[in-house]
DSSP file (Angstrom, degrees, kcal/mol; ACC not computed):
  #  RESIDUE AA STRUCTURE BP1 BP2  ACC     N-H-->O    O-->H-N    N-H-->O    O-->H-N    TCO  KAPPA ALPHA  PHI   PSI    X-CA   Y-CA   Z-CA
    1    1 A M              0   0    0      0, 0.0     5,-0.1     0, 0.0     0, 0.0   0.000 360.0 360.0 360.0 134.4    0.0    0.0    0.0
    2    2 A G  B >   -A    5   0A   0      3,-0.6     3,-1.1     1,-0.1    73,-0.1  -0.095 360.0 -97.5 -77.9 177.5    1.3    3.4   -1.0
    3    3 A R  T 3  S+     0   0    0      1,-0.3     3,-0.1    72,-0.1    -1,-0.1   0.849 123.3  38.0 -64.3 -36.4    1.8    6.5    1.1
    4    4 A Y  T 3  S-     0   0    0      1,-0.4    -1,-0.3    67,-0.1     2,-0.2   0.072 117.1-106.8-105.1  22.6   -1.5    8.0   -0.1
    5    5 A G  B <   -A    2   0A   0     -3,-1.1     2,-0.8     1,-0.1    -3,-0.6  -0.566  67.7 -32.5  88.5-154.0   -3.6    4.8   -0.2
    6    6 A D  S    S+     0   0    0     -2,-0.2     2,-0.4    -5,-0.1    -1,-0.1  -0.532  75.2 164.6-104.3  64.5   -4.6    3.1   -3.4
    7    7 A I        -     0   0    0     -2,-0.8     2,-1.3     1,-0.1    -3,-0.1  -0.695  35.2-141.3 -84.6 129.9   -5.0    6.1   -5.7
    8    8 A D     >  -     0   0    0     -2,-0.4     4,-2.3     1,-0.2     3,-0.3  -0.748  21.1-170.5 -88.7  91.9   -5.1    5.2   -9.4
    9    9 A Y  H  > S+     0   0    0     -2,-1.3     4,-2.6     1,-0.2     5,-0.2   0.860  77.3  52.1 -59.6 -43.7   -3.0    8.2  -10.7
   10   10 A P  H  > S+     0   0    0      0, 0.0     4,-2.3     0, 0.0    -1,-0.2   0.911 113.1  45.8 -61.3 -39.1   -3.6    7.8  -14.4
   11   11 A T  H  > S+     0   0    0     -3,-0.3     4,-2.6     2,-0.2     5,-0.2   0.927 113.9  47.6 -68.1 -44.6   -7.4    7.7  -14.0
   12   12 A V  H  X S+     0   0    0     -4,-2.3     4,-2.4     1,-0.2     5,-0.2   0.893 112.7  50.6 -63.3 -39.2   -7.5   10.7  -11.6
   13   13 A T  H  X S+     0   0    0     -4,-2.6     4,-2.3    -5,-0.2    -2,-0.2   0.936 112.6  45.1 -64.5 -47.1   -5.2   12.6  -13.9
   14   14 A R  H  X S+     0   0    0     -4,-2.3     4,-2.5    -5,-0.2    -2,-0.2   0.925 115.9  46.0 -63.9 -44.7   -7.4   12.0  -17.0
   15   15 A R  H  X S+     0   0    0     -4,-2.6     4,-2.3     2,-0.2    -1,-0.2   0.888 112.9  49.7 -68.5 -38.1  -10.7   12.7  -15.2
   16   16 A G  H  X S+     0   0    0     -4,-2.4     4,-2.1    -5,-0.2    -1,-0.2   0.911 112.7  46.9 -65.4 -42.3   -9.3   15.9  -13.6
   17   17 A F  H  X S+     0   0    0     -4,-2.3     4,-2.4    -5,-0.2    -2,-0.2   0.916 112.2  50.5 -64.7 -42.4   -8.0   17.2  -16.9
   18   18 A A  H  X S+     0   0    0     -4,-2.5     4,-2.5     1,-0.2    -2,-0.2   0.887 109.5  51.1 -63.6 -38.7  -11.3   16.3  -18.6
   19   19 A L  H  X S+     0   0    0     -4,-2.3     4,-2.5     2,-0.2    -1,-0.2   0.903 109.7  50.5 -64.3 -40.9  -13.3   18.1  -15.8
   20   20 A G  H  X S+     0   0    0     -4,-2.1     4,-2.1     2,-0.2    -2,-0.2   0.915 111.7  46.8 -62.6 -43.2  -11.0   21.2  -16.3
   21   21 A V  H  X S+     0   0    0     -4,-2.4     4,-2.6     2,-0.2    -2,-0.2   0.906 111.7  51.8 -65.1 -41.2  -11.6   21.2  -20.1
   22   22 A A  H  X S+     0   0    0     -4,-2.5     4,-2.6     2,-0.2     5,-0.2   0.917 110.0  48.4 -63.0 -43.1  -15.4   20.7  -19.6
   23   23 A L  H  X S+     0   0    0     -4,-2.5     4,-2.3     1,-0.2    -1,-0.2   0.910 112.3  49.5 -63.3 -41.1  -15.5   23.7  -17.2
   24   24 A L  H  X S+     0   0    0     -4,-2.1     4,-2.4     2,-0.2    -2,-0.2   0.926 112.5  46.8 -63.1 -45.1  -13.5   25.8  -19.6
   25   25 A V  H  X S+     0   0    0     -4,-2.6     4,-2.8     2,-0.2     5,-0.2   0.916 113.2  48.0 -65.6 -43.7  -15.8   24.9  -22.6
   26   26 A V  H  X S+     0   0    0     -4,-2.6     4,-2.3     1,-0.2    -1,-0.2   0.902 112.4  50.2 -64.9 -39.6  -19.0   25.5  -20.6
   27   27 A G  H  X S+     0   0    0     -4,-2.3     4,-1.9    -5,-0.2    -2,-0.2   0.915 113.2  45.1 -63.7 -42.7  -17.7   28.9  -19.4
   28   28 A I  H  X S+     0   0    0     -4,-2.4     4,-2.3     2,-0.2     5,-0.2   0.929 113.9  48.7 -67.3 -44.8  -16.7   30.0  -22.9
   29   29 A L  H  X>S+     0   0    0     -4,-2.8     4,-3.1     1,-0.2     5,-0.7   0.879 109.9  53.0 -63.6 -36.1  -20.0   28.8  -24.4
   30   30 A G  H  X5S+     0   0    0     -4,-2.3     4,-1.1    -5,-0.2    -1,-0.2   0.895 111.0  46.5 -64.4 -39.8  -21.9   30.6  -21.7
   31   31 A H  H  <5S+     0   0    0     -4,-1.9    -2,-0.2    -5,-0.2    -1,-0.2   0.885 122.4  35.2 -68.0 -38.1  -20.1   33.8  -22.4
   32   32 A V  H  X5S+     0   0    0     -4,-2.3     4,-0.6    -5,-0.1    -2,-0.2   0.942 128.8  29.2 -83.8 -50.0  -20.6   33.5  -26.2
   33   33 A L  H  X5S+     0   0    0     -4,-3.1     4,-2.7    -5,-0.2     5,-0.3   0.716 104.2  74.8 -88.6 -21.6  -24.0   31.9  -26.5
   34   34 A G  H  X<S+     0   0    0     -4,-1.1     4,-2.8    -5,-0.7     5,-0.3   0.955 101.7  39.2 -57.9 -54.9  -25.7   33.2  -23.4
   35   35 A P  H  > S+     0   0    0      0, 0.0     4,-1.2     0, 0.0    -1,-0.2   0.826 116.0  53.6 -66.1 -29.1  -26.3   36.8  -24.6
   36   36 A V  H  < S+     0   0    0     -4,-0.6    -2,-0.2     2,-0.2    -3,-0.1   0.920 119.5  31.8 -69.8 -42.5  -27.2   35.6  -28.1
   37   37 A L  H  < S+     0   0    0     -4,-2.7    -3,-0.2     2,-0.1    -1,-0.1   0.858 135.6  21.5 -84.2 -36.6  -29.9   33.2  -26.9
   38   38 A F  H  < S-     0   0    0     -4,-2.8    -2,-0.2     1,-0.4    -1,-0.1   0.371 100.1-120.8-118.0   3.4  -31.2   34.9  -23.8
   39   39 A G  S  < S-     0   0    0     -4,-1.2    -1,-0.4    -5,-0.3    -2,-0.1  -0.429  72.8  -0.3  84.3-165.7  -30.3   38.6  -24.2
   40   40 A P  S    S-     0   0    0      0, 0.0    -4,-0.0     0, 0.0     0, 0.0  -0.332  76.3-135.8 -61.7 133.6  -28.2   40.4  -21.6
   41   41 A L        -     0   0    0      1,-0.1    -2,-0.0     2,-0.1     5,-0.0  -0.623  21.0-104.7 -89.6 147.7  -27.1   38.2  -18.8
   42   42 A P    >>  -     0   0    0      0, 0.0     4,-1.8     0, 0.0     3,-0.6  -0.286  34.9-109.6 -63.2 158.4  -27.2   39.3  -15.1
   43   43 A E  H 3> S+     0   0    0      1,-0.2     4,-2.3     2,-0.2     5,-0.2   0.843 116.2  58.0 -62.1 -34.9  -23.9   40.1  -13.6
   44   44 A W  H 3> S+     0   0    0      1,-0.2     4,-2.0     2,-0.2    -1,-0.2   0.847 106.4  49.5 -67.4 -31.6  -23.8   37.0  -11.4
   45   45 A E  H <> S+     0   0    0     -3,-0.6     4,-2.4     2,-0.2    -1,-0.2   0.893 110.2  49.6 -72.5 -39.3  -24.2   34.8  -14.4
   46   46 A R  H  X S+     0   0    0     -4,-1.8     4,-2.1     2,-0.2    -2,-0.2   0.903 112.3  48.8 -63.7 -40.0  -21.3   36.5  -16.2
   47   47 A T  H  X S+     0   0    0     -4,-2.3     4,-2.6     2,-0.2    -2,-0.2   0.893 109.5  52.6 -65.2 -40.0  -19.2   36.2  -13.1
   48   48 A L  H  X S+     0   0    0     -4,-2.0     4,-2.2     2,-0.2    -2,-0.2   0.919 110.1  47.3 -61.9 -44.7  -20.1   32.5  -12.8
   49   49 A F  H  X S+     0   0    0     -4,-2.4     4,-1.9     2,-0.2    -1,-0.2   0.889 112.5  49.7 -65.5 -38.8  -19.0   31.8  -16.4
   50   50 A L  H  X S+     0   0    0     -4,-2.1     4,-2.3     2,-0.2    -2,-0.2   0.920 110.9  49.3 -65.4 -43.0  -15.8   33.7  -15.9
   51   51 A D  H  X S+     0   0    0     -4,-2.6     4,-2.8     1,-0.2     5,-0.3   0.873 108.2  54.3 -63.4 -37.2  -15.1   31.7  -12.7
   52   52 A M  H  X S+     0   0    0     -4,-2.2     4,-2.2     2,-0.2    -1,-0.2   0.893 108.9  48.8 -63.4 -39.0  -15.8   28.5  -14.6
   53   53 A E  H  X S+     0   0    0     -4,-1.9     4,-2.2     2,-0.2    -2,-0.2   0.927 113.2  46.4 -65.6 -44.3  -13.2   29.5  -17.2
   54   54 A I  H  X S+     0   0    0     -4,-2.3     4,-2.4     2,-0.2    -2,-0.2   0.938 115.3  45.0 -64.9 -47.4  -10.6   30.3  -14.6
   55   55 A V  H  X S+     0   0    0     -4,-2.8     4,-2.9     1,-0.2     5,-0.2   0.876 111.5  54.7 -65.2 -36.8  -11.1   27.2  -12.5
   56   56 A G  H  X S+     0   0    0     -4,-2.2     4,-2.4    -5,-0.3    -1,-0.2   0.911 109.9  45.4 -62.8 -43.1  -11.2   25.1  -15.7
   57   57 A V  H  X S+     0   0    0     -4,-2.2     4,-1.7     2,-0.2     5,-0.2   0.940 115.6  46.5 -65.9 -46.6   -7.8   26.4  -16.8
   58   58 A L  H  X S+     0   0    0     -4,-2.4     4,-3.0     1,-0.2     5,-0.3   0.920 115.1  46.3 -62.2 -43.9   -6.2   26.0  -13.4
   59   59 A L  H  X S+     0   0    0     -4,-2.9     4,-2.0     1,-0.2    -1,-0.2   0.905 111.4  52.0 -65.9 -41.0   -7.7   22.5  -13.0
   60   60 A G  H  < S+     0   0    0     -4,-2.4    -1,-0.2    -5,-0.2    -2,-0.2   0.804 117.9  38.0 -65.6 -29.4   -6.6   21.5  -16.5
   61   61 A L  H  X S+     0   0    0     -4,-1.7     4,-0.8    -5,-0.1    -2,-0.2   0.858 120.5  41.7 -88.4 -39.3   -3.0   22.6  -15.8
   62   62 A L  H  X S+     0   0    0     -4,-3.0     4,-3.0    -5,-0.2     5,-0.3   0.811 102.3  65.2 -84.0 -29.8   -2.5   21.6  -12.2
   63   63 A T  H  X>S+     0   0    0     -4,-2.0     4,-2.5    -5,-0.3     5,-0.6   0.939 105.5  43.1 -61.9 -48.3   -4.2   18.1  -12.2
   64   64 A P  H  >5S+     0   0    0      0, 0.0     4,-1.1     0, 0.0     5,-0.5   0.887 116.1  50.4 -64.2 -34.4   -1.6   16.5  -14.5
   65   65 A L  H  X>S+     0   0    0     -4,-0.8     5,-2.3     3,-0.2     4,-0.9   0.946 120.2  33.1 -66.2 -47.2    1.2   18.2  -12.7
   66   66 A V  I  <>S+     0   0    0     -4,-3.0     5,-2.7     3,-0.2    -3,-0.2   0.965 131.6  28.3 -75.9 -53.7    0.1   17.1   -9.2
   67   67 A F  I  <5S+     0   0    0     -4,-2.5   -54,-0.2    -5,-0.3    -2,-0.2   0.667 126.8  43.6 -87.1 -16.3   -1.5   13.7   -9.9
   68   68 A G  I  <<S+     0   0    0     -4,-1.1    -3,-0.2    -5,-0.6    -1,-0.2   0.728 132.5   7.3 -97.8 -24.6    0.6   12.8  -13.0
   69   69 A I  I  X5S+     0   0    0     -4,-0.9     4,-1.3    -5,-0.5    -3,-0.2   0.736 124.7  42.3-122.1 -57.3    4.1   13.9  -11.8
   70   70 A V  I  ><S+     0   0    0     -5,-2.3     4,-1.2     1,-0.2     3,-0.3   0.960 113.8  43.4 -69.8 -55.6    4.5   15.0   -8.2
   71   71 A L  H  ><S+     0   0    0     -5,-2.7     4,-0.6     1,-0.2     3,-0.5   0.889 112.3  51.7 -64.6 -40.5    2.4   12.5   -6.2
   72   72 A P  H >4 S+     0   0    0      0, 0.0     3,-0.7     0, 0.0    -1,-0.2   0.865 109.5  52.4 -62.8 -31.0    3.6    9.3   -8.1
   73   73 A L  H 3< S+     0   0    0     -4,-1.3    -2,-0.2    -3,-0.3    -3,-0.1   0.756 104.3  56.4 -73.8 -23.1    7.2   10.4   -7.5
   74   74 A T  H 3<        0   0    0     -4,-1.2    -1,-0.2    -3,-0.5    -3,-0.1   0.549 360.0 360.0 -87.0  -5.8    6.7   10.9   -3.7
   75   75 A E    <<        0   0    0     -3,-0.7    -1,-0.2    -4,-0.6    -2,-0.1   0.483 360.0 360.0 -84.3 360.0    5.5    7.3   -3.2
């Protein structure tokens, strides 16, 4: 048994990266298609889409670094 339990690093890395890409795509589509389909969006929705883009980029970049490189090397 490893130091961090039985974590399947390749699966966690792929799923984390996919979640980051999905958040980024939904945030971008919300910014682009939201006003076209529904008219002007309230400020909280625009903030939500922007936050989804930021979290998606961070998650997409940090998940492979942490779960694909750093944690497997520390076991």
